[in-house]
N, C-alpha and C positions, 0 to 999 in steps of 0.2 A: 487384497482384502476389500470386501464390500462395506461401504460406509454410507450412512444417511447424511445428506447434505441439505442445507437450507434452500438452495435455489436449483439444484440439479437432481433432486430425488436420490434414489439409491444408485450409487456408481462404484465402479472398481477404482481404487486408488492404490497404485503400486508403491511399495516401500521406498523406491528410489525417487518418488515424487513428493516425499514428505520433507518439509523444512522443520528443523528443530530450533525452538526459541528457548535458550537456556533459562532466561528470566521471565518467560511469558511475555505478555503485552500489558502495559499499564492498564489496570482495571480488569484484567483477565490473567492474573498471575498463575493460575492453575492450568491454563491452556499453553502447552509447550510444543505441540505438534500441529502444523498446518500444511495444507496443500493449496497450490495456486491453480485455480480452475478458470478457463476462459469463459467470458459471457459472449455467446455467439453473435457475430456481426456487429461487435462494438469494440471500442478501445479499452474496455473495462475487463477486470478480472475479479474473481472472488477468492479472498484469502480465507479458506474454510478450515475451521478447527477439526481435527481428527477425532477429538474426544467428545465434543458437544455440538450437535447438529445446529443449534440456534446461534452459535457464535461463528459469524461469517461477515467479513468486511468487504465492501465494494472498494476496489483499488484501481489506480491507473498510473501510467508512467507520467510523471509531472513534466518531463522535458518535452512531451508532445504538445502541451498546452501553455506552459509557462516557460517561454524561451530563455529568460534571464535567470532562471532558478539555479541556485548553486548549493551543493552539499559538500562540506569539507569534513570528512570522517576523521575522528580522533584516533590516536594510537590505541586507546582502549577498545574502540569499536573494531578496528582492524585486527587486533589480537583476539578479541572474543569471537569474531566471525571467521578467524583464520584466513583473512583475505591477503593474497599475495600479489595479484594483478588486478587492474581495473576491469579487465574482461570478465572476471568472475562475478561482478557485482550487478545486481538489478536494484534500482531504486523505484519505489512505489509510494504513493500517498493514499491515505484513507479518505474516502468521500462520505459526506453526509448527504444522501439523496433526499431532495425536497420535491414537493408538488406545489407549484410548477417546477419543472426540471431546471429552468434557468436560475433558480435560487439554490441549487446544489453547491455545496462548498467542499473545498479540499483542505486537508490539514498539512500545510506546507512546513509547519514548525517541527513536526515529528514524523519524518518519512520512515517507511519500512525498508530496511536494507537486507537484501538476500545475497548469500554467497551460493551461486549456482553449482559450484564444484563440490563444496563441502556440505551443502544442504543445511546451512545454518541461517538464522534470521534474527533480527533485532529491530525494535522500534527505537530510532535514534532521535532523542529530544534535543533540538538545537536551540538551547536557551540563549537569549541575547542576539539571535540572528536577524531579528526584525521581521521574520515571517510570522504569519498568523495561523491559528488553528482552524479558522473559518474564513478562507479566502474564496471568493466566488469563482467557480469553475468557468463560467461564461460571463465575461465582462459585459455590462450593459452597453449598448451602442450609444456612442456620444453623438448626439444630433447637433450639427452646426446650426446655429440660429443666424439667419441672415435675411436679406431681402430677396424676394423672388421676382 
């Protein structure tokens, strides 16, 4: 099916490339179907709504940037997404792109969990995790102060 997208224009999206979010995404509860589209030559993707062109989230794999990041899925999430093995899971975080780019933040508190086999998805809110919804994607360089 041909779909209009926010960043890729009109493209073909195959039925098997659509993830179904049973409960939508918080703030976008009517949006139940999304496709994951690569952003060329970057580590980023677009989680594009199938229904609404303007609803598109820039996402990335948090483990590429945040080495100590941990996500412990609850039984409810495992059941809802029909997850049977770890190999079926992709974890992504939504970015808030800023200008300048070094001010871009990642929502580590509420990752997007996708089951690649069943094509299901959910935003998993990890209350009490200590993670923030606006964590800098690029940490500022810490300059050592000393005598030269």
